[in-house]
C-alpha positions in Angstrom: -1.5 25.7 -15.5 -4.8 26.3 -17.0 -6.1 23.0 -18.5 -5.9 19.3 -18.4 -3.1 19.3 -21.0 -1.1 21.5 -18.7 -1.7 19.1 -15.8 -0.5 16.2 -18.0 2.6 18.0 -19.1 3.7 18.9 -15.6 2.8 15.5 -14.2 4.8 13.7 -16.9 7.9 15.8 -16.2 7.7 15.4 -12.4 6.9 11.7 -12.7 10.1 11.2 -14.5 12.2 12.3 -11.5 13.9 9.4 -9.7 11.9 8.0 -6.8 8.6 9.7 -7.7 5.7 7.4 -7.0 2.7 9.6 -7.5 1.9 13.0 -9.0 -1.4 14.9 -8.8 -1.5 18.2 -10.8 -4.5 20.5 -10.3 -4.7 23.3 -12.8 -7.6 25.0 -11.1 -5.7 25.3 -7.8 -2.4 25.8 -9.5 -0.8 23.0 -7.4 1.2 19.8 -7.9 1.3 17.2 -5.1 4.2 14.8 -5.3 4.8 11.5 -3.4 8.3 10.1 -3.6 10.3 7.2 -2.1 13.2 9.5 -1.4 13.5 13.3 -0.8 13.5 15.5 -3.9 15.4 18.7 -4.0 13.8 22.0 -4.9 16.2 22.2 -7.9 14.9 18.9 -9.2 11.3 20.0 -8.9 12.0 23.4 -10.4 13.8 21.9 -13.4 11.0 19.4 -14.1 8.3 22.1 -13.8 10.4 24.5 -16.0 10.8 21.7 -18.6 7.0 21.5 -18.8 6.9 25.3 -19.5 5.9 26.5 -16.1 7.5 28.1 -13.1 7.7 26.7 -9.6 6.6 29.5 -7.3 6.8 27.8 -3.9 7.1 24.5 -2.1 5.2 23.2 0.9 6.7 20.8 3.3 
């Protein structure tokens, strides 16, 4: 991600996942922080980020 438009694209795709309650994308840091009411699989997150045109490179607990 390199700009606010990128942040919005990733945020919109991730926010559409079931149970997601909050998304905070930070282009400068290259991170997306997600809060959800139920666990999300890495596959779900990877697909959403991919749909926005980016690649998931890691996942923190």
